[in-house]
Phi, psi and omega in degrees: 000132180286165181300322180300311182293320178299321180294321177296314179299316181297317180298316179297314182295318186280341180291321179067187179272165179300321180296319181292324180293324181287334181285340179135182184294142179283150171271109184304319181295319179295320179297315177299314180302314178298318179299316178292316181301322180296303184291323177297324178297317178296319177296315180297315180294326176294317179300323178288322185294318186288127177297152181307321183286352178260359181295340178270002182295131180225115183301325181201154176303149178093353175243164180290153169287167178303314179301317179294327177293316175299317178297318179299319178297318177299314178302319181295321177301317181301313185289305182303314186284334171294316177301314180299329181276004176090006178269128180269085181255152175280152175298139175225136174253036184301319181292316180293318181293327180289332180069213180123170181272181183304313184301314181294316182292319177299320178294316179299318179297317180298315179298314180295323178295321178299317180296322179290320177304321178295318180296318181289336180278336180273193180254054182286174178292132185287322184305311176296327181291321176294315178302322180297315180296317177300312181296318180294317177299319178305311183282336172294328174298320174298316181300317179303312180301312178303312182299314179299320179293335178268005178079023181250158178261124180298148181301333182279354181278000000 
């Protein structure tokens, strides 16, 4: 995510709602945590919603299957939240490359989400945490499209 997009995400997250602004200054770390919890919850509920036999669903050639998309999000959580925790790790698509069935991918997503929850609870570097929310929202948009094409209602609807 470029600096411009990260800045837009940060501004949006930190602006909060009108009611929150009237209540007083926002706690940036708490706002980031809430933002992550919301979109990560939608991704997790989507992963649970899709039947195991639909994890290979691919709307068109050249895009990830639903299972690969869930795995990619898990890989991104590992990278962004390690970066936020101060560990200089290289990007890895190990979860996506390993593949697996629904049960395995849901567990990997759950584990990666747990690691991110720890990063959001601590005093980690904000830039990777903001980038993680932006990246997750981007791919949740993909998930919404996949779910609609499979005749399902996205959790955020």
